[in-house]
C-alpha positions as CSV (number, residue, x, y, z in Angstrom):
1,M,-15.1,0.8,4.8
2,N,-14.4,-2.7,3.4
3,Y,-11.3,-3.3,1.3
4,D,-12.0,-7.1,0.7
5,N,-11.0,-8.2,-2.8
6,K,-10.3,-4.7,-4.0
7,R,-7.3,-4.0,-6.4
8,F,-5.3,-0.8,-6.4
9,K,-2.7,0.8,-8.7
10,V,-0.2,3.5,-7.9
11,L,-1.0,7.0,-9.1
12,T,2.0,8.8,-7.5
13,T,4.8,8.1,-5.1
14,S,7.8,9.8,-3.6
15,E,11.2,9.4,-5.4
16,N,12.5,7.2,-2.6
17,G,9.5,4.8,-3.0
18,E,9.8,1.5,-4.8
19,T,6.2,1.0,-5.9
20,G,5.1,2.7,-9.1
21,N,3.7,2.1,-12.6
22,G,2.9,-1.6,-12.9
23,T,2.6,-2.3,-9.2
24,V,-0.8,-3.8,-8.4
25,F,-2.1,-4.5,-4.8
26,L,-4.8,-7.0,-4.0
27,Y,-6.4,-6.3,-0.6
28,K,-8.3,-8.8,1.6
29,Q,-10.2,-7.9,4.8
30,N,-11.7,-9.9,7.6
31,G,-13.3,-7.7,10.3
32,A,-10.7,-5.0,11.1
33,V,-7.8,-7.2,9.8
34,L,-6.4,-6.3,6.4
35,T,-3.9,-8.3,4.4
36,A,-2.6,-7.7,0.9
37,T,-0.2,-9.0,-1.7
38,Y,1.4,-6.9,-4.4
39,S,3.9,-7.1,-7.2
40,G,4.9,-5.5,-10.5
41,G,7.2,-2.7,-11.6
42,Q,10.2,-2.7,-9.2
43,I,8.5,-5.1,-6.8
44,T,9.0,-8.9,-7.2
45,T,6.6,-9.7,-4.3
46,G,5.3,-7.8,-1.3
47,H,2.9,-8.3,1.6
48,I,0.9,-6.0,3.9
49,L,-0.6,-6.6,7.3
50,G,-2.8,-3.9,8.8
51,I,-5.7,-2.8,10.9
52,V,-8.6,-0.8,9.6
53,D,-10.3,1.7,12.0
54,A,-13.9,2.8,12.0
55,N,-13.1,5.6,9.5
56,G,-11.4,3.2,7.0
57,T,-7.9,4.4,7.8
58,I,-5.3,1.6,7.7
59,D,-2.4,1.3,10.0
60,M,-0.1,-1.2,8.2
61,R,3.3,-2.8,8.0
62,Y,4.8,-4.0,4.8
63,H,7.7,-6.0,3.5
64,Q,8.8,-6.6,-0.1
65,I,11.5,-7.9,-2.3
66,N,12.5,-5.6,-5.1
67,V,13.9,-6.6,-8.5
68,Q,17.5,-6.1,-7.1
69,G,16.7,-9.0,-4.6
70,E,16.7,-6.7,-1.5
71,L,14.3,-7.3,1.3
72,M,12.7,-3.9,2.3
73,T,10.3,-3.2,5.2
74,G,8.2,-0.2,6.3
75,I,5.2,1.2,8.0
76,C,2.4,3.2,6.5
77,R,-0.8,5.0,7.4
78,S,-3.4,5.1,4.5
79,T,-6.4,7.5,4.6
80,P,-9.3,6.7,2.3
81,Q,-11.1,9.1,0.0
82,V,-14.2,7.9,-1.8
83,L,-14.3,9.3,-5.3
84,P,-17.5,10.4,-7.1
85,N,-17.5,7.1,-9.1
86,G,-17.5,5.1,-5.8
87,K,-13.9,4.0,-6.2
88,I,-11.5,4.3,-3.3
89,R,-8.3,6.5,-3.4
90,L,-5.8,5.9,-0.6
91,H,-3.5,8.8,0.6
92,E,-0.5,7.2,2.2
93,Q,2.2,8.4,4.5
94,W,5.0,5.9,4.9
95,R,8.4,5.3,6.3
96,W,11.1,2.7,5.6
97,T,12.1,0.7,8.6
98,S,15.0,-0.7,6.6
99,G,17.6,0.9,4.2
100,D,17.8,4.7,4.7
101,K,14.7,4.9,6.9
102,S,13.4,7.8,4.9
103,E,9.8,8.9,4.6
104,G,7.5,9.4,1.7
105,V,3.9,9.8,0.4
106,S,2.0,7.8,-2.2
107,I,-1.5,7.8,-3.7
108,I,-3.0,4.6,-4.8
109,E,-6.4,4.1,-6.4
110,E,-8.9,1.3,-6.8
111,I,-9.0,-0.3,-10.2
């Protein structure tokens, strides 16, 4: 699975998540190393650093600044699903490592 230059949008997220409608992610990949930038909606700017395994699953860490000016950090595991149209849908299980340290789930899809 190669995520290089793929863009994703949020389909759903838990109530305690900050990404949502308007948040767009741009993924870059070099070998097993994945990086991404994202912004939009409640996110002023965000970055991802991750490792992609042989099945395309991503083990990542993220940090972002929300529109309230707060720096938030977390960890996420994203599992890919290839849709009939060839686009990638990522099923994410995440946990804040800042703030209330709660957990959540999100689904993002290639655009």
